[in-house]
N, C-alpha and C positions, 0 to 999 in steps of 0.2 A: 202530294203528287210529285212525280219525278220532274215534270216540266216546271212546276212552281218552286220546288224546294231543292231538288238535286243538282241544278245547273248553276251553282254559285261559284264561279271560277274567276279569279282575279287576274288571269292572264299570265300564269307562271311560265308559259312557253316563251314569252317575250324576254325573259331574263336568261335564257340559255345561251352560253357563249357560242359564237359562230363556229369555231373549229369542232367543238363537241357536237354541235347540231349537224354539221356536214358529215361527221363520222357516223352519227346515228342514221341519217338518211341513206348513206351509202350502204350500210349493213342491211337496211330494210328494203331498199329498192330492188335488191336481188330477188326478193320474194314477191313484192307487190307488182302488179301490172303484167305478169307473165301469162296468166290465163284466167278465164272467168271462173268464179267460185260460186256455188249455190248459197244463197242467203235465206230464201224462204221457199218452202215446198208445201204442197197440199196433198194430203193422203186421206182418203175416205171423207172428203168434204171438210177436213179440219186442217187449218194452216199451222205450221210450226217453223220456227227459226232453225236454220242449219248451223251447227257449231263451227263448221269450217268457215262459213261466211262471217260469223261473228269474230272469229280469230283474225281474219284478214283486217277487219275494221280496227280491232284492238292494236294491231301492229302499225297502224298509220302514225307516223311522227308528226305532230302538229295539228292544225285545224283542218276542217273538211269542207270542200265545196261539193255539195250533193246534187247530182244531176240524174234525173230519171227519164228513161225512154219508155213510153207506153203508147197504146193505140190499137189500130186494127190488127187482127191476126194475119200473118203471112204478108205483112206490109214491108218487110225488110228491116225491121228495127235492129236486130242483132247485127246485120251486115253494115248498116249505117253506123252503129256504135263502133264497130271495128275500124271502119274507115275514118271516123272522127279521131280515133286514138292512133291512127297510122300504124296499126298492128293487125293486119288482116288475119282473121281466124281466131282472134282472142275471145270473141263470142261465137259460139257455134251457129252456123246458118246453113241452109240447104234450099233446093228448089222443090222439095217434096211437099205434098199437100198437108201432111201432119205437122202440128206445131213442134218446133225445135226447143224453144224456151218454155219451160213449165215452172211457174212460180216466179222467182226473181233471182237472177244471176248478177254478180258484181265484179268490177275491176277497179282497183285504186292505182292512180298514176300521179307522179309529182307534177304540180302545176308549172314549175319552172321548165320541165321537159316539154309540156304542151305549149308553153309560150315560145320556146325555141322552135318548135315545129311550125307554128304560124309565121314566125319571122322568116324561116327558110322558104316558106311557100309564097308569102306576099311581100316580103321586104319590110313590113312594119308589123309590130306586135301591139295588141290592145292592152297595154300596160295600165293598170289602175294605181295611182299614187298611194291610195289608202290600203293597198293589199300587199302583204309581204309574201312573195312567192316562195321564199326559202322555207316557210313554215306552213305551207298548205299543200294538200293533195286533193285531186278531183276524184270523187267516188261516183263511178258510173253504174247505175242500176238498170238492167235490162229486164223489162216485165213481160210476162205472158200476154199475148194478144187477146182482144175482147171477143171477136165475132167469127173465129174460124169454125167452119161447119163441122170439123172433125175433133174439135177440142172444146171442153166445157168453158162457159163464160165465168171467169173467176174474178168478179169485181173486187172481192176481198183482197186479192193479191195486189191489185193496182191501188186500192185505198191505202194499204199499209205503206207502200212505196211512196205515194204522193204526200203522205203526212210528214215525211222526214226529208223532203227534197227542197233544195233552194231553187233549182231550175227544172221545170217540167217541159220535156221535149215530147210532144204528141205527134205520132207518125200516122198519117192516113194514106191509104193506098189509092194511087191514081188521081184522086180528086177530093175536094172538100165536100163531104157528104153529110146529110142530116143525121145518119146513123152515127158518124164519128163525133158530131157535136153532142148527141145524146149520150154516147158512151163517156165522153169527158165530163159532161155535166153530172152524170150518175155518181162518179167518184167524189165530186164535191158535195153532193147531197148526203152520201154515206159518211163523209168526213165529220159531219156535225155530231156523230154519235160518240166521239172521243171525249171523255170527261176531262175538263180543264179546271184549274184553280181560278180564283177571282183575279189574280194578278198575272196570269200566264196567258200566252197567245201562241198560236201555231206559227211556224216559220213563214216569213214573207216570201212569196213565190212569184216567179216570172214564167211566162209561157212562150215557147217556140213551137209554132204549129208547122209541121213539115208535111208536104205532099210528096211522097216518094213514088218512083216509077211514073212520073208525070209525063203526059203527052199533050196536055192542054196549055193554053197561053194564060199563065197567071202573072200578075204583077205583085209588087210589094204590099199593095193595099187590098189584096183579094180577101184576106181573112176579115178585115174590118167591114168590107162590103157584105160578106156572108153573115156577119153578126148583126148587121142592120136590116137584113132581108126578113120577110115574113112578119112585118110588124102588125099585120092584121090577124095573125094566128096566136092567141094567148099561150097555147101550149108550147109552141116553138120559141116564142119570145122569152118564156120563163127560163128555158135553158140558156139562151143567149145572154140574158141579164145576169144569170148566175156566173157565167164565164167572165163577163166584163167586170163584175164586182170583185171576183176572186183574183183575177190576173190584171191589175192595172197596167202592167207593162207586157205588151204582146208583140211578138216578132213572127213574120211569116217567111218560110223558105220553101222552095220547090226543088226537087232533085229529079232530073230526067231519067227516063228508062235507059239504062246504059247499053250502048252498042258501039260498034267500031266508028260509026259516023259522029257520035256525040261524046266520045271519050274525053276530049278536052273540056267540053262544057260540064260534063259530069264531075271532073276533078275540080274545076273552078267552084262549082256549087258546093262540093264537099268542104273545100277550104272556107267558103263563106259560112257554112253551117258551123264549122269548127270555130271560126272567129266570133260568130254570134254567141256561141256558148261561152267563150272566154271573156267577151266584153262585159258580161254580167257576173263575172266570178266574184264571189264574196263568201266568207265563212258562214256556215250554218249557225244561226243565232236564235235563241229563244228567250224572250223577256229581256232583250238587250244584252244577253250574255252569250259569248261564243261557246260552242259545244265541242268538248273534247271527244276523242274516239270512245273512251270508256262510257262517257255520258250518252253518246250516240247509241251505243249498244243498249244502255238502260232505257232509252226512249223506245227503241224497237221492241224490247221485251214488254214494256208497259202497254204500248199500243196493241201488241199481239194479244196480251192478256185481256184487254178490254173488248177487242173485236172478235176474238177467236170463236165465240159462241153465236155470232150473228149469222143467220142463214143467208146464203147467196140469193139474190133476187133476179127475176127476169126483167130485162129492160124492155120498154121505157117506163114502167110503173113507178120506179124511183122512190120519191120521198115518202109517200103514204105507206107503202109496203115496208120500206127500210126502217122508217121511224116507228110505225105502229107495230107491225109484226116482229121486226128485228130487234127493237129496243124496249118499247113501252110495255108490250105484253109480257116478255120475260121478266122485266123489272117488277111488274105487278104480281105475277105468279110467285116470284121469289119472296117478295115482301109479305104476301098473304100467307105463304107457308111458314115463314119465320114467325108471324104473329100467332098462328095456331100452335106452333111448338112452344111458344112462350107462356101459354095459358097454364095456370096452376093445375096440378093433378087433383081431380075432384073425387078422390076416394072418401075424403072427409069434407065437412063444411069449412070454407075459408072465410072468416069474417072480414078479411082485408082483400077480398077478391077484386073489388073495384079498383084497388090501388095498382093492380097488375094490368090495367087496360092498356093495350099496346097500340090502339088505333091511331091516336094523334102522333105517336112516335113513328109509326109506319108511314103516315102521310108526309111527315117532315122529311123522312128519308127519301120518299118518292120525289119530293120537291128538289132535294139536294142532288139526286141522281139524274134528274131530267132538266135541270135549269139551263143546261148548255144547249138543249134542243130548241131550235128557232121556230119550229112548227107548233106554236102555243095552243092552237085549237085542238090538235091531236092530244096534246098533253092534258088539257082540261078534261076532255072526254074520258081519257084513260084514268085520270085521278078520280072523277066522279064514279066511274064503274068500280074502281078499287075500294072507295069509301063505302059504297053500298054492300059489297061483298064482305068487308070487314065488319060492318054493323050486323049483318045476318049471322056471321060466325060468332060474334061476341054475344048476341042475344041468346043463342042456343046454349052456349057455355054458362052464361049467367043464370039461366033458368034451371039448369042442372044443379048449380051450386045452391040455389034457394031451396030446391027439393031436399037437399041433404041437411038443411038447417034445423029441422025439428027434432033432432036426436041429441041425447046427452053426449058431450064430448069428453069431459074429464072432471075429476075432483082433485083439489089440491089445497094445501095449507097456506094461510097468509099470516104474517106477523107485522107488528108495528111497535115502535118505541114511544113511550109517553114519559116526558120529563115531569117528575113529581115535584122536585124542588132543586134549587141551586144555592150553594153556600160558598161565598168567597172567604178565603182564609190565607194567612201568611204561610209562606213556605217553611219558615223556621224562625227560631229566636236568635240565631247567630249565623255567621257566615257572610260571604260577600253578596249573596243574593237573598238575604233574609227578609228584605223589605218587599219582595215581589209577592203579589197576591195571586193565588191560583183558585180555580173554580172547581168545586166538587159537586157533581150532579147525582141525584137519585133518580134512576131510570127504571120504569116498569115496562116489561115486554108482554104484550097481549098477542093472542093468536085466535084464529077462527078458520072454519072450513069454507071453501068456495066451490060451488057447483056450477060448471059452465056447460051450457047447451050449445049444440052446433049452430044454432041460429044466432048465437051471440048473447043470449039472455043469461044473467047471472043471478044465483041465489046464495045467500050467506047465512051461516049460523051466527050467534051472538059472540062478541069478543070475550075471551076468557083470560084473566090475568095469570101470568106465569111467575110473578114475584119480582120485587125491586132489587136492583143492584147498583153499587156506587161506581163511578168512574170519574177520572180527572181529565179536563180538557187538555192541559199542557202536558203531553206525554213525555216530553224531553226532560222534565224536571220532577217527575214522580219519584217516589222513594225507590231506590235500587237502580235508577237509571241515570245517575250523575256521572260526570266525567271523572277519569282516574285522577288521583292525587299523588304528588311526588314532592318530597322535601329533602334538602341536602345542600352541601356546600359546592360552590362553583367559583371560578375565576372570571370576573367580568372585565371586558376591555373598557378602559377609561376613555371618555370622549375628549379629555383634556390633552390637546396636542403639545402644550408647553411642558406639561408634566412628563410626557413620554420623551421629549427632546432632552430635558435636563437630566433625566435618569438613564439616558441612552436606551430606553425601551425596557429597562429592568422592572420598573414599577408601572408599566402601562396596564397590567392586569391587577385588579383589586380582589381581595378575598371577600366574598359575599355569601350570605346564606340565602337560598332561593326556594321558592315554593311555586307549584303550578296546581291549581284547583279551581273548580267552578268557573271555568272560562277566563281565568286570570293567570298572569305570570308576575311574581313579585320578588323583590330582592331588598336586602338591608344589611347593614354592618352589624354583625353579632356583638361587637365590642361596645359600640355606642348606642345600639338600640336593643334594649332588653325588657323595657317596661311594656306591659300589655296595652297601655294607653298611648304609646308612642306610634307615630306614623312610620311606615316603611320608607326606605329610600326611594323606591320607584315601583311602578306597577304598569303593566300593559294589559288593558281590558280587551279581551277578544270579543266581548259582548258589544262593545262600542266600536272596535276597530277590526277591520279585515286584515289578517296577517298570514304570513308564510314562514314556515320553519324549515331551514335547509342545513344539511351537513356541509361543513367546510372541506372542500376537496384538498386544500393545501395543508390542512392540519387534522390528523385523525382524532384529535381530542376536542375539537371545537365545533360549535354549531352557531347559526345566525338566525335571529328573528327579525324580519323586516316587514314593512307595510306591503300589502298586496295591491293596493291601488297606486297608479302613477302619481296621484296627487298627495300621497303620503298618509300619515296617521290622521284619522278624523278627530280623535280626542287625545291630543298630546299633552294635556295639562298634568298628567300623573307621572311625568318623567321629564328629564332635561334633554337637550340636544336638538329640539325642533321636530317638525313633522316628517322630515325625510330621514331621520336617524335610523340606522340599522344596529341592532344589539348583538354583540358577539360574546359568547361564553365558552369557557374551557372546563372540562371535567378533570377531576384529580384522581390519582391512584387510590384504590381502596374504597372509592365512593360509587355512586350510581354511574353506570356507563353512559356514553353518549347516545347509544341506541335507546336506552330507557328514557333519557330526557327528551330526545326528539319524538319518540312515540307518544309520550305523555302530553307534550305540547301540541302535537298535531291532533290528538283525540280531543283535547280541550278546545282547539280552534273549531273542529267540526261540531262539537256539542254546543258551543256558543252560537254557531250559525243556526242550528236548529232551534235554540231558545229564541233567537232573534226573529225567526219566521213565525213561531207559535205565539209568542207573547206580543210581538209588535214593537216597532221602534218607539212609538209614543209612550207605551207603558214602561219600556226600559229606561227611557230618558227620565221619567218621573220616579222610578224605583231605584235604579242603580246609580250611586253617587259618582260624579265626575271628579273625584279627588282621591288622594292616596288613602288606602285603608289602614287601620291600626292592626297591631300584632294580635289583638284579641279576636279579629275577624278571620284569622288564618287557623284552620283546624290542624292540630298536631304539632304546632310550633312550640 
């Protein structure tokens, strides 16, 4: 969910250099705050976000203090918003009976400008030490009124606005009415339909209740007195309890009906309202994370998607109609339809039909999609009704599947392999791996016909032998699958540093005869070693050691064989120089090329790795000697 996962911002705004920030604000303030822009409109009963309003939000530099004006229709919300911003006419307003604001209109202004306005008016500004004004804008959202007789009641518009506001300014006309309290409570009831994650929460909100065009004598405690009234009427107290719970901080303001005789009082009360709004200024935050403009847009889009299909309700029915008809019924209908579409097509019998039972999954989805709803009694009733309908649908589909089960479905052939005998034998009588035992199996393949009925019943013919055949378990060392062999003369770099120093490097390379075969690389002095029973000078067993063969980039005639593991050679007993030694060889003119040697060595390394996998480390340790082989073990020498 956007609220739970998408708002992970570490505060990158705070590291912007101040001159760069001032430049950015100066460029954007020319566009922001000049006029109201539509954010949300309703057409044919469906709400949609307006791209112009979303663009305004995206242009805001820094964080957002979101303030929403909502309440009675024709109560003067748009006029008050313009007065609070000290920009008369920024929100369209008129004395006509028809509503002027339809949907939600917005204006964004820098908070440092608003702070300066209050300072000019009162001589003191409500500065909060924990808020950086240079990095915040106030987003004022002017909502369509509730109860204008010539305009539709669009609860959805107010719900969407209230869900993303930090400060809620509710404007009532002339007095604190029961209808106004019901309208405000209705938005809170509908708000519970927004799906939230386990670790997410809606923005913390404060309430400023404004009575505009007031001709009565109200005090600062008038709102609290109204919320405590009618304690004997459960219906009315339910609305009041909801308001007290959702808005722990509540402020009351009254604005007189403006006339020539009350102009000064009107201006003072507007300044007081402006100051009250700024005293609570704080960036919009979700889950402890400040919301950036692009994330604010994402929140709006998510909320609009989740509430767009919820039908508007007539007040004051509120919770039961909103939750039951507006949420639970559509969820149940959608899940039931999805369950029906998931049933297997029953043109043929499906023996695994019961494995496709979607009922429990649908009920789990219902629980997930409705766990945010606080009216649990409604949720329980809707869940039971959904479960009964799912059982009815599934019983009909299952009965149809059973009816198809008495017909023959298909006929097919089955085979099996039967090991008749196993015979271990030596791979050969000579060679480096001559002592390895391989297993030859005699396998008989049998076949039979299987007749499957749609009910799932099976009938078989008798097994018929197809004839035995031999196969070897260790495929890497079968005849014809050995690694390539290569034999020839090479120059081997001597590990003796004293020898290289005394001869000035001239005798650092020694003439050696070399062979690569059966996962081994061997070398010996052809002058001193010529008897078949003599051991070679050195041997690298790729069967015991993981190795890498690389071409020397600094010498086009040289290549290097080194250990592949950081710990070095695992079995270094068959050569000198220790476990970390790297062997360097140079080819000679007229002999095998470096490419031929490197290719042969690499293929032997790969082949030895396959032998190690198929034969196993334990068998190799027992069969392949950890000592230098004799000349007689080398084929072709």
